[in-house]
C-alpha positions in Angstrom: 39.9 -13.4 -35.7 40.0 -9.7 -36.6 36.4 -9.9 -37.9 35.2 -11.4 -34.6 37.1 -8.7 -32.7 35.3 -5.9 -34.6 31.9 -7.6 -34.2 32.5 -7.9 -30.4 33.7 -4.2 -30.3 30.6 -3.1 -32.2 28.3 -5.0 -29.8 30.0 -3.5 -26.8 29.6 0.0 -28.2 25.9 -0.6 -29.0 25.3 -2.0 -25.5 27.1 1.0 -23.9 25.0 3.4 -25.9 21.8 1.6 -24.9 22.8 1.7 -21.2 23.7 5.4 -21.4 20.3 6.2 -23.0 18.5 4.2 -20.4 20.4 6.0 -17.5 20.0 9.5 -18.9 16.3 9.3 -19.7 14.1 10.8 -17.0 11.3 8.3 -16.1 8.0 8.5 -14.3 8.1 6.8 -10.9 4.8 4.9 -11.7 6.4 3.4 -14.8 9.6 2.4 -13.0 7.6 0.7 -10.3 5.3 -1.1 -12.8 8.3 -2.4 -14.7 10.0 -3.8 -11.5 13.1 -1.8 -12.2 12.4 0.1 -9.0 10.8 -1.1 -5.7 9.4 1.0 -2.9 9.3 0.9 0.8 7.7 3.8 2.7 6.2 4.9 6.0 4.2 7.8 7.4 5.4 10.4 9.8 2.2 11.5 11.5 1.5 14.4 9.1 -1.6 14.6 6.9 -0.1 16.7 4.0 3.2 17.8 2.5 6.4 15.9 3.3 4.2 13.2 5.0 5.9 10.0 3.8 9.6 8.9 3.9 10.9 5.9 2.3 13.5 4.2 0.1 13.5 3.5 -3.7 15.7 0.6 -4.7 17.1 0.6 -8.2 17.1 -3.1 -9.2 19.1 -2.5 -12.5 22.8 -2.2 -13.4 22.4 1.4 -14.5 21.5 4.7 -12.9 17.8 5.5 -13.1 16.5 9.1 -13.2 13.0 9.7 -11.8 10.9 12.8 -12.4 10.2 14.8 -9.3 6.6 15.4 -10.5 4.6 12.2 -10.3 2.2 12.6 -13.3 -1.3 11.5 -12.3 -0.1 11.0 -8.7 1.0 7.8 -7.0 -1.7 6.1 -4.9 -0.2 4.6 -1.7 -2.2 2.1 0.3 -1.7 2.1 4.1 -1.0 -1.2 5.8 -2.8 -0.1 8.9 -5.9 1.9 9.8 -4.6 5.3 8.9 -5.0 7.4 5.7 -4.2 6.2 2.3 -2.2 8.8 0.4 -1.7 10.4 -3.0 1.9 11.3 -3.6 2.4 14.2 -6.1 6.2 14.7 -5.8 9.3 12.7 -4.8 12.6 14.2 -3.6 15.8 12.8 -2.2 15.8 12.4 1.5 17.4 15.8 2.0 14.8 17.4 -0.3 17.4 17.8 -3.0 16.9 17.2 -6.7 18.6 17.8 -10.1 17.4 20.0 -12.9 17.9 19.7 -16.7 16.1 22.5 -18.6 12.5 22.5 -17.2 12.8 18.9 -16.0 13.3 18.2 -12.3 14.5 14.7 -11.3 16.3 12.5 -8.7 19.0 10.0 -9.4 18.8 6.4 -8.2 22.3 4.7 -8.4 22.5 1.2 -9.9 21.8 -1.7 -7.6 21.2 0.3 -4.5 18.7 2.0 -2.3 18.1 5.7 -2.1 16.4 7.6 0.8 13.5 9.7 -0.5 10.7 11.9 0.8 7.2 12.2 -0.8 5.1 15.2 -0.9 1.7 13.5 -0.4 -1.9 14.2 0.7 -4.5 12.3 2.7 -6.9 10.6 0.4 -9.5 9.6 3.1 -11.5 12.0 5.1 -12.4 9.7 8.0 -9.1 8.2 9.0 -6.2 9.3 11.1 -2.9 10.6 9.8 -0.4 7.8 8.9 2.1 7.0 11.6 5.7 5.8 11.3 4.5 2.2 12.2 2.3 2.2 9.1 3.9 1.1 5.8 2.7 2.0 2.3 2.6 0.1 -1.0 1.8 1.5 -4.4 -1.5 0.5 -6.0 -3.8 1.5 -8.8 -5.5 4.9 -8.2 -9.3 4.5 -7.4 -11.4 5.7 -10.3 -12.9 8.5 -8.2 -9.4 10.0 -7.5 -7.9 9.8 -11.0 -9.1 13.1 -12.2 -8.2 15.2 -9.2 -4.8 13.4 -8.9 -4.0 14.4 -12.4 -5.1 18.0 -11.8 -2.9 18.2 -8.7 0.1 16.9 -10.5 -0.4 19.4 -13.4 -0.9 22.3 -11.0 2.2 21.4 -9.0 4.3 21.0 -12.2 3.2 24.4 -13.5 3.8 26.1 -10.0 6.8 24.1 -8.9 8.2 26.8 -6.5 4.9 27.6 -4.8 4.1 26.2 -1.4 0.4 25.5 -1.6 0.1 22.4 0.5 -3.1 23.4 2.3 -5.0 24.3 -0.8 -4.0 21.1 -2.5 -5.2 19.0 0.5 -8.5 20.9 0.5 -8.9 20.3 -3.2 -8.4 16.5 -2.7 -11.0 16.4 0.0 -13.5 18.7 -1.8 -13.3 16.5 -4.9 -14.7 13.7 -2.8 -17.7 15.7 -1.6 -16.5 17.1 1.7 -18.0 20.5 2.6 -16.1 23.6 3.8 -17.6 23.2 7.2 -16.5 19.6 7.5 -12.9 20.4 6.4 -12.7 23.4 8.7 -13.8 21.2 11.7 -10.2 19.8 11.9 -8.1 21.4 9.2 -7.0 25.1 9.5 -7.2 27.2 6.3 -8.2 30.7 5.2 -10.2 32.1 2.3 -7.2 32.3 0.0 -6.6 28.6 0.5 -10.2 27.8 -0.2 -10.2 29.9 -3.4 -7.0 28.3 -4.6 -8.4 24.9 -4.0 -11.3 25.9 -6.4 -8.8 26.8 -9.0 -7.0 23.4 -8.6 -10.3 21.5 -8.9 -10.9 23.3 -12.2 -7.3 23.1 -13.4 
């Protein structure tokens, strides 16, 4: 009986350690979504860039999940309607709050619950309207032509976390798809500094 008790106690301790390790590890959102541990619902808000998408992340597990604020390689979000598809580069709590451990920035998703979040995201299509609140998004594989620029944007934003360079990042995303300065300027306001920084991001 005593032997059985100690075996049970050992298994309980091992399980507790495993659960703690799982909850304390900071994960990439892409990986959490692919595993099914987290599910996403999201909608636009009429903006083309920046805090343009609000939604909820549901933690489907029995332990807290920590998600990196920086979305490595970006998260491609497909629009359910006729508006822009988006590339999300960062995710914050709905109040724009986040936690920090050393140089890692993350949000917490409590076990078996939904958490309000906001995405810093950018329009991936030149010829579509800004996404409205009536348009929902779902995560999908990033098109081949956007993988390189999405990775560069994520790296740049990770290295310059406190900078507010939304305009330059949006320009870089459109430029990478062949849009000219004149085309972008026809309906998106920017200055020479924004254009020059977009060049740096493209070459990052």
